[in-house]
Backbone as numpy.savetxt, mean C-alpha at the origin, in Angstrom:
# Nx Ny Nz CAx CAy CAz Cx Cy Cz
9.64 -17.94 -2.62 8.81 -16.73 -2.62 9.67 -15.48 -2.62
10.80 -15.54 -1.91 11.67 -14.38 -1.87 12.21 -14.06 -3.27
12.53 -15.09 -4.04 13.00 -14.87 -5.40 11.92 -14.20 -6.25
10.66 -14.57 -6.01 9.55 -13.95 -6.73 9.46 -12.47 -6.40
9.64 -12.13 -5.14 9.59 -10.73 -4.72 10.73 -9.94 -5.34
11.90 -10.55 -5.39 13.06 -9.89 -5.98 12.80 -9.61 -7.46
12.23 -10.58 -8.15 11.96 -10.41 -9.58 10.95 -9.30 -9.83
9.89 -9.27 -9.02 8.88 -8.22 -9.16 9.49 -6.85 -8.88
10.31 -6.78 -7.83 10.95 -5.52 -7.48 11.90 -5.05 -8.58
12.65 -6.00 -9.18 13.58 -5.65 -10.25 12.82 -5.13 -11.47
11.68 -5.74 -11.78 10.86 -5.26 -12.90 10.45 -3.81 -12.67
10.13 -3.49 -11.43 9.72 -2.12 -11.11 10.89 -1.15 -11.20
12.05 -1.56 -10.71 13.24 -0.70 -10.76 13.55 -0.31 -12.19
13.38 -1.23 -13.11 13.69 -0.97 -14.53 12.74 0.06 -15.13
11.62 0.33 -14.47 10.64 1.29 -14.97 10.84 2.70 -14.41
11.83 2.90 -13.56 12.06 4.19 -12.93 12.99 5.04 -13.80
12.52 6.18 -14.29 13.39 7.05 -15.10 14.30 7.91 -14.22
15.35 8.41 -14.83 16.23 9.33 -14.11 15.48 10.62 -13.79
15.87 11.26 -12.71 15.29 12.52 -12.24 13.83 12.38 -11.81
13.43 11.16 -11.47 12.06 10.93 -11.03 11.91 11.20 -9.53
10.71 11.59 -9.15 10.33 11.64 -7.75 9.54 10.37 -7.49
10.05 9.53 -6.60 9.53 8.17 -6.43 8.92 7.98 -5.05
7.69 7.50 -5.02 7.06 7.12 -3.77 7.49 5.73 -3.38
7.93 5.56 -2.15 8.42 4.27 -1.67 7.38 3.63 -0.75
6.89 2.46 -1.15 5.90 1.77 -0.35 6.49 1.10 0.87
5.62 0.38 1.58 6.02 -0.32 2.80 5.78 -1.82 2.62
6.51 -2.62 3.37 6.36 -4.06 3.28 7.59 -4.73 2.71
7.55 -6.06 2.66 8.74 -6.83 2.31 9.18 -6.64 0.86
8.22 -6.68 -0.09 8.61 -6.52 -1.48 9.03 -5.08 -1.78
8.35 -4.12 -1.16 8.74 -2.73 -1.33 10.14 -2.49 -0.77
10.48 -3.19 0.30 11.82 -3.04 0.88 12.89 -3.55 -0.08
12.59 -4.65 -0.77 13.53 -5.17 -1.77 13.67 -4.16 -2.91
12.56 -3.57 -3.32 12.60 -2.55 -4.38 13.51 -1.39 -3.96
13.41 -0.94 -2.71 14.22 0.18 -2.23 15.70 -0.16 -2.32
16.05 -1.37 -1.92 17.44 -1.82 -1.99 17.94 -1.82 -3.43
17.15 -2.39 -4.33 17.57 -2.48 -5.74 17.59 -1.11 -6.40
16.65 -0.24 -6.03 16.64 1.11 -6.59 17.88 1.88 -6.17
18.26 1.74 -4.92 19.45 2.43 -4.43 20.71 1.96 -5.18
20.78 0.66 -5.44 21.95 0.12 -6.16 21.99 0.66 -7.59
20.83 0.68 -8.25 20.80 1.20 -9.62 21.13 2.69 -9.64
20.58 3.43 -8.69 20.83 4.87 -8.64 22.31 5.16 -8.46
22.96 4.34 -7.65 24.40 4.54 -7.43 25.20 4.13 -8.66
24.85 2.98 -9.23 25.61 2.47 -10.38 25.50 3.39 -11.59
24.31 4.00 -11.77 24.06 4.82 -12.96 24.08 6.31 -12.66
24.48 6.67 -11.43 24.52 8.09 -11.03 23.20 8.79 -11.30
22.12 8.14 -10.92 20.78 8.69 -11.15 20.45 9.75 -10.10
19.68 10.72 -10.53 19.20 11.77 -9.63 17.76 11.42 -9.23
17.61 10.74 -8.10 16.32 10.26 -7.63 15.96 10.92 -6.30
14.75 11.41 -6.20 14.22 11.93 -4.95 13.06 11.05 -4.51
13.01 10.71 -3.23 12.02 9.76 -2.75 11.11 10.36 -1.68
9.89 9.84 -1.64 8.92 10.15 -0.59 8.53 8.83 0.05
8.59 8.74 1.37 8.34 7.48 2.07 6.91 7.40 2.58
6.41 6.16 2.71 5.05 5.94 3.20 5.00 5.49 4.66
6.15 5.41 5.29 6.19 5.06 6.71 7.54 5.46 7.28
7.61 5.54 8.59 8.87 5.86 9.25 9.90 4.77 8.96
9.46 3.52 8.98 10.37 2.41 8.71 10.93 2.48 7.29
10.07 2.80 6.34 10.51 2.93 4.95 11.51 4.07 4.80
11.24 5.18 5.45 12.14 6.32 5.38 13.52 5.95 5.91
13.56 5.28 7.05 14.83 4.90 7.65 15.59 3.92 6.76
14.85 2.98 6.16 15.48 2.00 5.27 16.09 2.69 4.06
15.33 3.60 3.44 15.81 4.29 2.24 17.03 5.16 2.55
16.98 5.86 3.65 18.12 6.69 4.04 19.35 5.82 4.30
19.11 4.66 4.88 20.22 3.75 5.15 20.88 3.24 3.88
20.12 3.14 2.81 20.66 2.71 1.52 21.22 3.88 0.71
21.16 5.08 1.27 21.76 6.23 0.61 20.85 7.00 -0.32
19.55 6.72 -0.30 18.62 7.44 -1.14 18.24 8.78 -0.51
17.93 9.75 -1.34 17.47 11.05 -0.87 15.97 10.95 -0.59
15.57 11.23 0.66 14.17 11.14 1.06 13.71 12.50 1.59
12.60 12.99 1.07 12.06 14.27 1.52 10.62 14.09 1.96
10.10 15.07 2.68 8.71 15.07 3.10 7.81 15.25 1.88
6.64 14.66 1.91 5.74 14.75 0.76 5.38 16.19 0.42
5.32 17.05 1.42 4.97 18.44 1.15 6.14 19.26 0.62
7.30 18.62 0.48 8.46 19.32 -0.08 8.54 19.15 -1.60
7.62 18.35 -2.16 7.62 18.14 -3.61 6.26 18.54 -4.19
6.27 18.98 -5.44 5.03 19.38 -6.11 4.34 18.21 -6.79
5.08 17.10 -6.97 4.52 15.97 -7.68 5.23 14.70 -7.21
4.60 13.57 -7.47 5.24 12.27 -7.33 5.05 11.56 -8.66
6.14 11.24 -9.33 6.04 10.67 -10.67 5.51 9.23 -10.64
6.05 8.43 -9.76 5.65 7.02 -9.71 5.87 6.50 -8.29
4.92 5.72 -7.82 5.04 5.07 -6.51 5.05 3.56 -6.72
5.97 2.90 -6.05 6.06 1.44 -6.10 5.75 0.89 -4.72
4.79 -0.01 -4.65 4.35 -0.54 -3.37 3.91 -1.98 -3.55
3.74 -2.68 -2.45 3.21 -4.03 -2.48 1.71 -3.99 -2.25
1.11 -5.16 -2.12 -0.32 -5.26 -1.83 -0.56 -6.58 -1.12
-1.57 -6.60 -0.27 -1.91 -7.82 0.45 -2.82 -8.72 -0.38
-3.60 -8.11 -1.25 -4.50 -8.86 -2.12 -4.88 -7.98 -3.31
-4.99 -8.58 -4.49 -5.33 -7.83 -5.71 -6.34 -8.65 -6.51
-7.37 -7.97 -7.06 -8.32 -8.68 -7.91 -8.02 -8.44 -9.38
-8.86 -8.98 -10.26 -8.61 -8.90 -11.69 -8.68 -7.51 -12.28
-9.33 -6.58 -11.56 -9.42 -5.19 -12.01 -8.33 -4.31 -11.39
-7.38 -4.94 -10.72 -6.28 -4.28 -10.03 -6.75 -3.41 -8.86
-7.90 -3.73 -8.30 -8.27 -3.17 -7.01 -7.60 -4.02 -5.94
-7.31 -3.43 -4.80 -6.56 -4.18 -3.81 -6.89 -3.84 -2.38
-6.39 -4.71 -1.50 -6.40 -4.47 -0.06 -4.96 -4.27 0.36
-4.72 -3.17 1.08 -3.40 -2.87 1.61 -3.54 -2.47 3.08
-2.43 -2.51 3.78 -2.44 -2.10 5.18 -2.04 -3.18 6.15
-1.52 -4.30 5.61 -1.05 -5.35 6.50 0.09 -4.90 7.39
0.83 -3.90 6.91 1.93 -3.35 7.69 1.53 -2.11 8.47
0.23 -1.81 8.48 -0.34 -0.70 9.25 0.09 0.67 8.74
0.48 0.75 7.46 0.91 2.04 6.89 -0.09 2.55 5.86
-1.33 2.08 5.92 -2.29 2.36 4.85 -2.60 3.84 4.66
-2.61 4.62 5.74 -2.94 6.04 5.61 -1.89 6.77 4.77
-0.63 6.64 5.15 0.44 7.30 4.41 0.56 6.72 3.00
0.35 5.39 2.88 0.42 4.76 1.56 -0.64 5.34 0.63
-1.85 5.55 1.14 -2.91 6.06 0.27 -2.69 7.52 -0.06
-2.19 8.31 0.89 -1.90 9.72 0.61 -0.86 9.83 -0.50
0.19 9.04 -0.41 1.23 9.07 -1.45 0.66 8.56 -2.77
-0.12 7.50 -2.71 -0.65 6.90 -3.94 -1.56 7.84 -4.72
-2.48 8.50 -4.02 -3.44 9.36 -4.74 -2.78 10.62 -5.27
-1.58 10.92 -4.79 -0.85 12.08 -5.29 0.26 11.69 -6.27
0.20 10.45 -6.76 1.20 9.95 -7.70 0.63 9.88 -9.11
1.43 10.23 -10.09 1.00 10.14 -11.48 0.81 8.69 -11.91
1.60 7.78 -11.34 1.49 6.37 -11.66 1.76 5.54 -10.42
0.98 4.47 -10.25 1.19 3.54 -9.14 1.47 2.15 -9.68
2.60 1.60 -9.26 3.00 0.24 -9.63 2.97 -0.62 -8.37
2.31 -1.76 -8.44 2.32 -2.70 -7.33 3.16 -3.91 -7.70
3.96 -4.37 -6.76 4.83 -5.53 -6.97 4.39 -6.64 -6.01
4.07 -7.80 -6.59 3.54 -8.91 -5.80 4.03 -10.24 -6.36
3.70 -11.33 -5.67 3.78 -12.66 -6.25 2.35 -13.14 -6.48
2.19 -14.20 -7.23 0.86 -14.61 -7.69 -0.07 -15.04 -6.55
0.46 -15.32 -5.38 -0.39 -15.72 -4.25 -1.29 -14.56 -3.80
-0.95 -13.34 -4.20 -1.75 -12.18 -3.82 -2.91 -11.92 -4.79
-2.95 -12.65 -5.88 -4.00 -12.45 -6.89 -5.21 -13.34 -6.60
-6.39 -12.72 -6.57 -7.63 -13.45 -6.32 -8.73 -12.89 -7.23
-9.72 -13.72 -7.58 -10.81 -13.25 -8.44 -11.57 -12.08 -7.82
-11.75 -12.10 -6.50 -12.42 -11.00 -5.80 -11.72 -10.80 -4.46
-11.86 -9.60 -3.92 -11.22 -9.28 -2.66 -12.02 -9.83 -1.48
-11.32 -10.14 -0.41 -11.98 -10.60 0.80 -11.28 -11.74 1.49
-10.33 -12.39 0.81 -9.56 -13.44 1.47 -8.69 -12.86 2.59
-8.30 -11.61 2.40 -7.46 -10.92 3.38 -8.34 -9.93 4.15
-8.15 -9.84 5.45 -8.92 -8.91 6.26 -8.61 -7.47 5.85
-9.64 -6.64 5.86 -9.49 -5.24 5.48 -9.14 -4.39 6.71
-8.00 -3.70 6.68 -7.64 -2.83 7.81 -8.42 -1.51 7.75
-8.89 -1.08 8.90 -9.55 0.22 9.04 -8.82 0.99 10.13
-8.29 2.17 9.78 -7.55 2.98 10.75 -8.51 3.93 11.44
-8.49 3.91 12.78 -9.47 4.63 13.59 -8.76 5.43 14.67
-9.23 6.66 14.92 -8.66 7.45 16.01 -8.96 6.78 17.33
-8.13 7.04 18.33 -8.29 6.37 19.62 -9.54 6.82 20.37
-9.87 8.09 20.26 -11.02 8.62 20.99 -12.32 8.01 20.45
-13.03 7.33 21.29 -14.30 6.73 20.89 -14.17 5.49 20.04
-13.01 4.85 20.06 -12.74 3.73 19.16 -13.71 2.57 19.39
-14.11 2.34 20.64 -15.00 1.20 20.91 -16.37 1.41 20.29
-16.80 2.67 20.16 -18.08 2.95 19.52 -18.00 2.64 18.02
-16.88 2.98 17.41 -16.68 2.64 16.00 -16.63 1.12 15.84
-15.93 0.47 16.74 -15.82 -1.00 16.72 -17.21 -1.64 16.75
-18.05 -1.16 17.67 -19.39 -1.74 17.80 -20.25 -1.47 16.56
-20.06 -0.33 15.93 -20.80 -0.04 14.71 -20.37 -0.96 13.58
-19.07 -1.17 13.46 -18.57 -2.09 12.44 -19.09 -3.51 12.69
-19.22 -3.86 13.95 -19.76 -5.17 14.31 -21.23 -5.28 13.88
-21.98 -4.19 14.07 -23.39 -4.20 13.69 -23.58 -4.29 12.18
-22.56 -3.91 11.42 -22.60 -4.01 9.96 -22.29 -5.43 9.47
-21.94 -6.32 10.39 -21.60 -7.68 10.01 -20.18 -7.85 9.53
-19.29 -6.98 9.97 -17.90 -6.99 9.50 -16.96 -7.78 10.41
-17.48 -8.33 11.50 -16.67 -9.15 12.42 -15.34 -8.48 12.76
-15.37 -7.26 13.34 -14.13 -6.51 13.59 -13.25 -7.14 14.67
-11.96 -6.95 14.50 -10.97 -7.41 15.47 -9.91 -6.34 15.61
-9.59 -5.96 16.84 -8.50 -5.00 17.06 -7.17 -5.66 16.71
-6.33 -4.93 15.97 -5.00 -5.46 15.71 -4.12 -5.21 16.93
-3.44 -6.26 17.35 -2.63 -6.18 18.56 -1.16 -6.40 18.28
-0.33 -5.89 19.17 1.10 -6.14 19.12 1.39 -7.45 19.85
2.62 -7.89 19.83 2.99 -9.14 20.49 2.76 -9.09 21.99
2.84 -7.88 22.58 2.64 -7.76 24.02 1.16 -7.69 24.41
0.28 -7.78 23.41 -1.14 -7.78 23.70 -1.79 -6.41 23.64
-1.00 -5.35 23.60 -1.55 -4.01 23.49 -1.99 -3.74 22.05
-2.92 -2.79 21.90 -3.36 -2.43 20.56 -2.20 -1.84 19.77
-2.08 -2.26 18.51 -1.07 -1.68 17.64 -1.40 -0.22 17.37
-0.38 0.63 17.40 -0.54 2.05 17.12 0.21 2.40 15.84
-0.46 3.08 14.93 0.16 3.44 13.65 1.11 4.62 13.82
1.83 4.95 12.72 2.73 6.10 12.74 1.98 7.39 13.05
0.68 7.40 12.79 -0.13 8.59 13.06 -0.77 8.56 14.44
-0.48 7.52 15.22 -1.01 7.44 16.57 -2.43 6.90 16.65
-2.86 6.17 15.62 -4.21 5.62 15.60 -4.19 4.11 15.80
-5.39 3.53 15.95 -5.54 2.08 16.05 -5.96 1.49 14.71
-5.76 0.18 14.57 -6.21 -0.54 13.39 -7.27 -1.57 13.82
-8.39 -1.55 13.14 -9.41 -2.58 13.30 -9.50 -3.34 11.99
-9.27 -4.65 12.04 -9.35 -5.49 10.84 -10.76 -6.06 10.72
-11.35 -5.97 9.53 -12.72 -6.42 9.32 -12.80 -7.44 8.18
-13.85 -8.24 8.21 -14.06 -9.30 7.23 -15.07 -8.81 6.19
-14.64 -8.70 4.93 -15.52 -8.15 3.88 -15.98 -9.21 2.89
-15.83 -10.47 3.23 -16.15 -11.54 2.28 -17.61 -11.51 1.82
-18.51 -11.03 2.68 -19.93 -11.04 2.34 -20.38 -9.76 1.64
-19.43 -8.87 1.34 -19.77 -7.59 0.71 -19.36 -7.61 -0.75
-20.32 -7.40 -1.64 -20.03 -7.44 -3.07 -19.82 -6.06 -3.66
-20.45 -5.04 -3.08 -20.31 -3.67 -3.59 -19.21 -2.97 -2.80
-17.97 -3.22 -3.20 -16.84 -2.68 -2.45 -16.68 -1.17 -2.60
-16.96 -0.57 -3.77 -16.91 0.89 -3.84 -17.87 1.55 -2.84
-19.06 0.97 -2.68 -20.00 1.52 -1.70 -19.48 1.33 -0.28
-18.93 0.16 0.00 -18.37 -0.09 1.33 -17.24 0.89 1.62
-16.40 1.16 0.61 -15.30 2.10 0.79 -15.82 3.48 1.18
-16.88 3.93 0.51 -17.46 5.25 0.82 -18.11 5.25 2.19
-18.81 4.17 2.52 -19.49 4.10 3.81 -18.49 4.11 4.97
-17.41 3.38 4.81 -16.39 3.35 5.86 -15.74 4.71 6.03
-15.41 5.35 4.92 -14.74 6.64 4.99 -15.65 7.71 5.60
-16.96 7.51 5.49 -17.90 8.50 6.01 -18.12 8.37 7.51
-17.63 7.29 8.11 -17.84 7.09 9.55 -16.96 8.06 10.35
-17.56 8.79 11.26 -16.80 9.66 12.14 -15.91 8.81 13.03
-14.64 9.11 13.03 -13.67 8.34 13.80 -12.79 7.47 12.92
-13.26 7.17 11.71 -12.44 6.41 10.76 -11.55 7.38 10.00
-10.26 7.13 10.04 -9.30 7.98 9.35 -9.13 7.53 7.89
-8.98 6.22 7.71 -8.78 5.67 6.36 -9.00 4.17 6.42
-9.15 3.55 5.27 -9.29 2.10 5.18 -8.37 1.59 4.08
-8.19 0.27 4.04 -7.22 -0.32 3.13 -7.77 -0.76 1.79
-8.97 -0.33 1.43 -9.46 -0.60 0.07 -8.85 0.42 -0.88
-8.05 -0.05 -1.83 -7.43 0.80 -2.84 -8.11 0.48 -4.16
-9.10 1.28 -4.52 -9.92 1.02 -5.69 -9.58 2.04 -6.79
-9.23 1.54 -7.96 -8.89 2.41 -9.07 -7.60 3.18 -8.89
-6.69 2.66 -8.09 -5.44 3.36 -7.79 -4.25 2.72 -8.50
-4.17 1.40 -8.51 -3.03 0.72 -9.15 -3.13 0.85 -10.66
-2.06 1.30 -11.29 -2.00 1.42 -12.74 -1.36 0.21 -13.40
-0.37 -0.37 -12.72 0.33 -1.53 -13.29 0.69 -2.50 -12.18
0.40 -3.77 -12.42 0.70 -4.83 -11.46 1.80 -5.70 -12.02
2.88 -5.87 -11.26 4.00 -6.70 -11.68 4.05 -7.94 -10.79
3.98 -9.11 -11.43 3.92 -10.37 -10.69 5.25 -11.11 -10.87
5.98 -11.24 -9.80 7.35 -11.72 -9.88 7.51 -13.13 -10.38
6.73 -14.09 -9.86 6.98 -15.48 -10.22 6.52 -15.83 -11.63
5.67 -15.00 -12.23 5.26 -15.24 -13.62 5.93 -14.27 -14.59
6.48 -13.18 -14.07 7.09 -12.18 -14.92 6.09 -11.37 -15.71
4.82 -11.46 -15.34 3.78 -10.77 -16.10 3.51 -9.37 -15.55
3.07 -8.50 -16.43 2.68 -7.14 -16.07 1.24 -6.93 -16.52
0.41 -6.41 -15.63 -0.98 -6.16 -15.94 -1.28 -4.68 -15.77
-2.08 -4.14 -16.70 -2.53 -2.76 -16.56 -4.00 -2.76 -16.20
-4.44 -1.73 -15.50 -5.84 -1.63 -15.13 -6.69 -1.62 -16.39
-7.82 -2.35 -16.36 -8.63 -2.48 -17.59 -8.96 -1.16 -18.29
-9.22 -0.11 -17.54 -9.60 1.15 -18.17 -8.40 1.89 -18.77
-7.18 1.33 -18.60 -5.99 1.98 -19.14 -5.30 1.13 -20.21
-5.84 -0.02 -20.51 -5.15 -0.93 -21.42 -5.01 -0.39 -22.82
-5.92 0.49 -23.22 -5.84 1.05 -24.58 -5.13 2.38 -24.63
-4.63 2.84 -23.48 -3.96 4.14 -23.43 -2.49 4.00 -23.79
């Protein structure tokens, strides 16, 4: 599986032009991409500026010698490369297994192009095999939890190894929910975002432009962009 991730990451690195502003995703495959991008940038003397989607990603990129700036220090993001926890045939996905979904989505929606790097185990006909993360502010969190429960989402607080609730880089909690019984995911995405106390959720709909699958070497474009 690691070889598959390396191949997907390498495919993405080859798509990065010189002088690009690059969004750096979070997770294992994104970390491999950061390593390979840094090596290419050094070997080819590329002028690359990066925006990170988590504190961990920022520290990793800086450690590899990449230039990392705050998102508000740039006027644009040319391309963002990130992983995904699950992807369907329309390139909609679930992200947030690493609890960085808020920053990941902010970077993604402000990027001209989004590339996801995965192995084929992340591809499914429809979303729902993976729990959907919902990021919630701490104040009143139990009320949001109970509402999600009343919707039939079987919510579960994400916990750390010590049993305490996991806290995101933004100081919020994560509630993981089961969406297998929901067929209208765009509606669910809007309904979740409209809940007071919900900061963001891990449904990434219409965001991924190109999916790179390492173990097959295949590249997929979102259906509405295939003729562009």
